[in-house]
N, C-alpha and C positions, 0 to 999 in steps of 0.2 A: 320520638325516641332516637332516631338517627341523628338529628341535629344536636341533641343533648350529648350523645356519645362523641360527637365530632368537635365539641368545645363550645357550642352555642348555649346561651343562657336565656331563659324566658323572662321578659320584663314587660312592665306596663308603662307606656310613655304617653305624654300629652301631645295631641295633634294641634294644628293651627286653630281649629275650631273649638279648642278646649275639651274635646272628647278624648276619653281614654282608648288606647288601642294596645293589644297584646302583640309583641314582636319577639323575635329571637336575635340576640346580638352575639357576635363572635368575640370572645374574650381571649386575649393573648396576642403575641406578635409573631406566631409561626405562620407566616403568609405562604410559605411553601406547602405546608400541610393543607392550607385552605385551597390552594390551586390544585393539589392532587385530588382533593374531595370533589372539586368542581369538575375536573376531567373525568373522574369515575362516574359522576352522575350523568355527564354528557354521553358517555359511551355505553352506559348501562341499559339493559333491556327490561321492560316492564314484565312482571310476573303475572301472566294471565291465568286466572283460576279455570280449571277444567271440570266440566259438569260430570258428576258420577251418574252413569246411565242407570245404575241399580237394576241391571237386567235380571228378570225372573222368568222362569218357565213354570206354567201351571198346567196340571192335568185335570181335565174335567171328569168328574165322577158321574156314574149313572144316576146316583141319587141327587145330584146337584146340577142338572142340566141348566144351561144359562137361561133358557126360556121357560123352564118348568118351575115356577115358584108361585106361591100364594101370599096374599097380603090380607091382614085383618081389616075390618071395617074402620077401625080407628085411624088407619093409615091415611084414609081419604078425608078425615075431619080436620080442616084447617083451623089453626089458632087465630085469635083476633089480630095479633101482630102480622101473621102471614096474610090474612085477608086484606089488611090495610096496605101492606106492601104490594100485593098483587093489584089492588085497585089503583094505587099510585102509578104503577108501571103501565096499566091500561090507559089511565088518564093522560100520561105522557105520550103514549103511542098515538092516541086520538088527537092530541094537540099538534103533534108533529105532522100527522096525516092531513090535518086541516090547514096547515101553513103552506104558503107559497115559498118553498125553500129553494135557495139557489144551489148551484152545483158545488160551490165552495162549502156551503153549510152541510151538504150531504157527504162530501169528502171528509170534512172535519169529524163528523159523527162516525164515519167508517174507520178513520184513524184512531179515534178514541176507543172504539170497540176492539181494534187489533191490539192496542196496548193494555187491554184490560187484564190479561193473564200473562205471567212471565214464563210459566212452564206448562208442559202438557204430558200427561201419562197416556201412552199409546199401547193398545193391546192388539196383537195380530192373532187371529184364530186360524189354525191349520186344519185341514180335513181329517187328520187323525186324532182330533180332540185335544191337542196341546195348544196352549196359549203362550205367546211370546210377549213379554211386557218390558217396556223401557221408558225412561224419562228423557224428555227433550226440552230445549228452550222453544217457546212458541214462535220465536223469530227465525228458528233454523229452517232451512229449505227441506222440501219434501225429498230431495235427492239424498240427504243425510239419512233419513228414515229408510229409504229404499236400499241404500248401500249397506246399512247395518243388518237388515234382514237378509240381503244377498250374502253377506259374510257369515251368516248364522245357519244357513241351510246346508244340507249334507250333499248337495249335488251342484255341479257347475254347468254353465252354458245352456241352461234351460230357462227361457224367458217366463216371467210370471208377472202378475198384477196384484195390487192391493186395492180391494174394492170395499165399499161400505156406504150406508145411507148418510153418514156424517159428511162425506165429501161433497163440497159445493160444486165441484166440476168433475163429474164421474166419467167423462168420455176418454178413457185410456190414461195410463200413467205417464205417457210421454208428454201429455199436455200439462202435467202437474209439476214437472221439473222446473226449478227456478222460483216457485212460489213458496211462501212460508206456510208453516202448519196453521198459523192463525188465519191467514188468508183463505185457507182451504176449509176452515171451520173445524179444525182438529184440536182446538184448545178450549177448555183446559184438559179434556180427555176425549178419547174416541176408541171405538172398537172397529177394526178393519178385518177383512177376510183375505186369506192367501189363496190365490187362484192361478194355477198353471195355465199358460197361454193355450187357447183353443187350436193353435197351429201345431202343437206338439202331438205326435202320433199317440193314440190311446194305449198302444202296446208298451210304450215307454212309461207312460203314467202309471200303468198297472204294476210296474216293477218297483215303484217307490213305496216303501212300507213306512218309513219314518222320514219326516221332512227336515227336522232340526238336527244339528250335529250331535253326536253321541255324548260329548262332554257337557252339552247343555241339557240333554234329556236326563243325565245322571243327577242333575240338580233340581229336577222337577218336584214341585210341591202339589199335593192334592188340593183341588179347588171345588 
């Protein structure tokens, strides 16, 4: 569209090997205009799309506790297609386990797994039964997640940690900085728990009634 607006016309031409190729040709003799367009493209900056975090705050209701749910017997009955897919995955796993695989092969599989998901939905559960939810790129660093939570809580200068079974490296958040969400096993989704550092005096913790900022709590939805 930019080229057409600038005076270029789409044409199909014959190449040396007699194959057709679609090109844009500049029509006209206004070379000064062409030079100005070239200069504008040279100094222009690319427009980088910004991911909408789609931040949500959910309030857990007594009747819908996250671990209090029941499933019908039908839930555990797999369909034929699901059984075949599960068997295929198991066969692949057995085949890989039986292979003498090189380090390069293992690294290749790890990289393929990391590129499997583009985005991740992260939920942070707070002690007061509020859940903070946001969307991230799976390639984003753990630092970005930590900073967003830090900017969303109602108190400053109190260290905290995000913990959970999903984390592949659970030994302190300081060891997670610089690693991507995919590398930490937090894609395509994960549930983490907000925990104030054990170094903080219990009397200070007892004064915290709500963890998230008031403007976020006002947007809370029942969950």
